[in-house]
LUMLO-14740 format. One record per residue: residue number from 1; residue in three letters; y, x, z of N, C-alpha, C, O in turn. Coordinates in steps of 0.1 Angstrom, whole numbers. Layout:
N
(NUM; "Ala"; (Y; X; Z); (Y; X; Z); (Y; X; Z); (Y; X; Z))
...
This chain:
97
(1; "Asp"; (-176; 11; 397); (-185; 7; 386); (-179; 9; 372); (-167; 8; 371))
(2; "Ala"; (-187; 12; 363); (-182; 14; 349); (-176; 2; 343); (-181; -9; 345))
(3; "Gly"; (-166; 4; 335); (-159; -7; 328); (-166; -10; 315); (-175; -3; 311))
(4; "Tyr"; (-161; -21; 309); (-167; -26; 296); (-167; -15; 286); (-178; -12; 280))
(5; "Gly"; (-156; -8; 283); (-155; 2; 273); (-165; 14; 275); (-171; 18; 265))
(6; "Thr"; (-166; 18; 287); (-175; 29; 290); (-190; 25; 288); (-197; 32; 281))
(7; "Leu"; (-193; 13; 292); (-207; 8; 290); (-210; 6; 276); (-221; 9; 271))
(8; "Tyr"; (-200; 0; 268); (-203; -3; 254); (-204; 10; 246); (-213; 11; 238))
(9; "Asn"; (-195; 20; 249); (-196; 32; 242); (-209; 39; 245); (-215; 46; 236))
(10; "Tyr"; (-214; 38; 257); (-227; 44; 260); (-238; 37; 253); (-248; 43; 248))
(11; "Ala"; (-237; 24; 252); (-247; 16; 245); (-248; 20; 230); (-258; 21; 224))
(12; "Val"; (-236; 22; 224); (-235; 27; 210); (-242; 41; 209); (-249; 43; 200))
(13; "Phe"; (-239; 49; 218); (-245; 63; 219); (-260; 62; 219); (-267; 69; 212))
(14; "Thr"; (-265; 54; 229); (-280; 53; 230); (-286; 47; 217); (-296; 52; 213))
(15; "Phe"; (-279; 37; 211); (-284; 31; 199); (-285; 42; 188); (-295; 43; 181))
(16; "Ser"; (-274; 50; 186); (-274; 60; 176); (-284; 71; 178); (-287; 79; 169))
(17; "Asn"; (-289; 72; 190); (-299; 82; 193); (-313; 76; 194); (-323; 83; 199))
(18; "Gly"; (-315; 64; 189); (-328; 57; 189); (-333; 53; 202); (-345; 50; 203))
(19; "Leu"; (-325; 52; 212); (-329; 47; 225); (-327; 32; 227); (-318; 28; 234))
(20; "Tyr"; (-334; 24; 219); (-331; 10; 217); (-333; 2; 230); (-325; -7; 233))
(21; "Arg"; (-343; 5; 238); (-345; -2; 250); (-334; 1; 260); (-329; -8; 267))
(22; "Glu"; (-329; 13; 260); (-318; 16; 269); (-305; 9; 264); (-297; 5; 272))
(23; "Thr"; (-304; 8; 251); (-292; 1; 245); (-293; -14; 250); (-283; -19; 255))
(24; "Leu"; (-304; -20; 250); (-306; -34; 254); (-303; -35; 269); (-297; -45; 274))
(25; "Arg"; (-308; -25; 277); (-305; -25; 291); (-290; -25; 294); (-285; -32; 303))
(26; "Leu"; (-283; -16; 287); (-268; -15; 289); (-261; -28; 285); (-252; -32; 291))
(27; "Leu"; (-266; -33; 273); (-259; -46; 269); (-262; -57; 278); (-253; -66; 280))
(28; "Asn"; (-273; -58; 284); (-276; -68; 294); (-267; -67; 306); (-262; -76; 312))
(29; "Arg"; (-265; -54; 310); (-255; -51; 321); (-241; -56; 318); (-234; -61; 326))
(30; "Ile"; (-237; -53; 305); (-224; -57; 301); (-223; -72; 301); (-213; -78; 307))
(31; "Glu"; (-233; -79; 296); (-233; -94; 295); (-233; -100; 309); (-227; -111; 311))
(32; "Ala"; (-238; -93; 319); (-239; -98; 333); (-225; -97; 340); (-222; -104; 349))
(33; "Asn"; (-217; -88; 334); (-204; -85; 341); (-191; -88; 333); (-180; -88; 339))
(34; "Phe"; (-192; -90; 320); (-181; -92; 312); (-183; -103; 302); (-195; -107; 299))
(35; "Pro"; (-173; -109; 296); (-175; -119; 285); (-183; -113; 273); (-180; -101; 270))
(36; "Val"; (-191; -120; 267); (-199; -116; 256); (-190; -115; 244); (-182; -123; 241))
(37; "Thr"; (-191; -104; 236); (-183; -102; 224); (-193; -101; 212); (-205; -99; 213))
(38; "Ala"; (-187; -103; 201); (-194; -102; 188); (-200; -88; 187); (-211; -86; 182))
(39; "Asp"; (-192; -78; 190); (-197; -64; 189); (-210; -62; 198); (-220; -56; 193))
(40; "Cys"; (-210; -68; 210); (-222; -67; 218); (-234; -74; 212); (-245; -69; 212))
(41; "Leu"; (-231; -86; 207); (-242; -94; 201); (-248; -87; 189); (-260; -87; 187))
(42; "Leu"; (-239; -81; 180); (-244; -74; 168); (-252; -62; 172); (-262; -59; 166))
(43; "Leu"; (-247; -54; 182); (-255; -42; 186); (-268; -46; 192); (-278; -40; 190))
(44; "Lys"; (-268; -57; 200); (-281; -62; 206); (-290; -66; 194); (-302; -63; 195))
(45; "Ala"; (-285; -73; 184); (-294; -78; 173); (-299; -66; 166); (-311; -66; 162))
(46; "Arg"; (-291; -55; 164); (-296; -43; 157); (-306; -36; 165); (-316; -31; 159))
(47; "Ala"; (-305; -36; 178); (-315; -29; 187); (-328; -37; 186); (-339; -31; 185))
(48; "Tyr"; (-327; -50; 187); (-339; -59; 186); (-346; -56; 173); (-358; -55; 172))
(49; "Glu"; (-338; -56; 162); (-343; -54; 149); (-351; -40; 148); (-361; -39; 142))
(50; "Ala"; (-345; -30; 154); (-350; -16; 154); (-364; -16; 161); (-373; -8; 158))
(51; "Leu"; (-365; -25; 172); (-377; -26; 179); (-387; -35; 173); (-398; -38; 178))
(52; "Asn"; (-383; -41; 162); (-391; -51; 155); (-393; -64; 162); (-404; -71; 161))
(53; "Tyr"; (-384; -68; 171); (-383; -80; 178); (-375; -90; 170); (-363; -93; 173))
(54; "Met"; (-381; -95; 159); (-373; -102; 149); (-368; -115; 154); (-357; -119; 150))
(55; "Asp"; (-375; -122; 162); (-371; -135; 167); (-358; -133; 175); (-348; -141; 174))
(56; "Gln"; (-358; -123; 184); (-346; -121; 192); (-334; -116; 183); (-323; -120; 186))
(57; "Ala"; (-337; -108; 173); (-326; -103; 164); (-320; -115; 157); (-308; -116; 156))
(58; "Ile"; (-329; -124; 152); (-324; -136; 145); (-315; -144; 154); (-305; -149; 150))
(59; "Ser"; (-319; -146; 167); (-312; -154; 176); (-298; -148; 179); (-288; -155; 179))
(60; "Ala"; (-297; -135; 180); (-285; -128; 182); (-276; -129; 170); (-264; -132; 172))
(61; "Tyr"; (-281; -126; 158); (-273; -128; 146); (-268; -142; 144); (-257; -144; 140))
(62; "Thr"; (-277; -152; 147); (-273; -166; 146); (-262; -169; 156); (-253; -177; 153))
(63; "Ala"; (-262; -164; 168); (-252; -166; 178); (-238; -161; 173); (-228; -167; 175))
(64; "Val"; (-238; -150; 165); (-226; -145; 159); (-221; -155; 149); (-209; -158; 149))
(65; "Leu"; (-230; -160; 141); (-226; -169; 130); (-220; -182; 136); (-211; -189; 130))
(66; "Asn"; (-226; -186; 148); (-221; -199; 154); (-210; -197; 164); (-207; -206; 172))
(67; "Gly"; (-205; -185; 165); (-195; -181; 175); (-181; -187; 173); (-172; -185; 182))
(68; "Gly"; (-179; -194; 162); (-166; -201; 160); (-155; -192; 155); (-158; -181; 150))
(69; "Asp"; (-143; -196; 155); (-132; -189; 149); (-128; -176; 156); (-121; -168; 150))
(70; "Ser"; (-133; -174; 168); (-130; -161; 175); (-137; -150; 170); (-134; -138; 173))
(71; "Ile"; (-148; -152; 162); (-156; -141; 156); (-150; -138; 142); (-147; -146; 134))
(72; "Ser"; (-148; -125; 140); (-142; -120; 127); (-151; -123; 115); (-163; -125; 117))
(73; "Phe"; (-144; -125; 104); (-151; -127; 91); (-162; -115; 89); (-173; -118; 85))
(74; "Asn"; (-157; -103; 92); (-166; -91; 89); (-178; -92; 98); (-189; -89; 94))
(75; "Ala"; (-177; -96; 111); (-188; -97; 120); (-198; -108; 115); (-210; -105; 114))
(76; "Lys"; (-192; -119; 110); (-201; -130; 105); (-208; -125; 92); (-220; -129; 90))
(77; "Glu"; (-201; -119; 84); (-206; -114; 71); (-218; -104; 74); (-228; -104; 67))
(78; "Phe"; (-216; -95; 83); (-226; -85; 87); (-239; -93; 92); (-250; -90; 87))
(79; "Ala"; (-237; -103; 101); (-248; -110; 106); (-255; -118; 95); (-267; -118; 94))
(80; "Arg"; (-248; -124; 86); (-253; -131; 74); (-262; -122; 66); (-273; -125; 61))
(81; "Thr"; (-257; -110; 63); (-264; -100; 55); (-277; -96; 61); (-287; -95; 55))
(82; "Arg"; (-276; -93; 74); (-288; -88; 81); (-299; -100; 82); (-311; -97; 80))
(83; "Leu"; (-294; -112; 83); (-304; -123; 84); (-311; -125; 70); (-323; -127; 70))
(84; "Lys"; (-303; -122; 59); (-309; -123; 46); (-320; -112; 44); (-330; -114; 39))
(85; "Glu"; (-316; -100; 49); (-326; -89; 48); (-338; -91; 56); (-350; -88; 52))
(86; "Ile"; (-337; -97; 68); (-348; -100; 77); (-357; -110; 69); (-369; -109; 69))
(87; "Ala"; (-351; -120; 64); (-358; -131; 56); (-366; -125; 45); (-378; -129; 43))
(88; "Lys"; (-360; -115; 37); (-367; -109; 26); (-379; -101; 32); (-390; -102; 26))
(89; "Arg"; (-377; -94; 43); (-388; -86; 49); (-399; -95; 53); (-411; -92; 51))
(90; "Val"; (-396; -106; 60); (-406; -115; 64); (-414; -121; 52); (-426; -123; 53))
(91; "Asp"; (-406; -125; 42); (-413; -130; 30); (-422; -121; 24); (-434; -124; 20))
(92; "Arg"; (-419; -108; 23); (-427; -98; 18); (-440; -96; 26); (-451; -94; 21))
(93; "Thr"; (-438; -97; 39); (-450; -96; 48); (-460; -107; 46); (-472; -105; 46))
(94; "His"; (-454; -119; 44); (-463; -131; 43); (-469; -132; 29); (-480; -137; 27))
(95; "Thr"; (-462; -126; 19); (-468; -127; 5); (-475; -115; 1); (-482; -114; -9))
(96; "Gly"; (-474; -104; 9); (-481; -92; 6); (-474; -83; -5); (-481; -74; -10))
(97; "Lys"; (-462; -86; -8); (-455; -78; -18); (-446; -68; -12); (-439; -61; -19))
């Protein structure tokens, strides 16, 4: 069976080629067999965002922010930035601007 690195690299490859559902399928397989990492959560959030599944994207980004000291500052900062962008987009949708 494929190891974490192989599956994660393939998930990144599928994401970069716009195959977001396949990315999520691979990330679910990783999560079923290996400990969840910030990298997986961020890639999952980005795939959800690309599919316009904003509630799931927000949940994944929030999980990164709530991940404790084991999550790097950069990962948390990326999640924080994306959440702000999603909030702006949602605000524009509701206000018509």
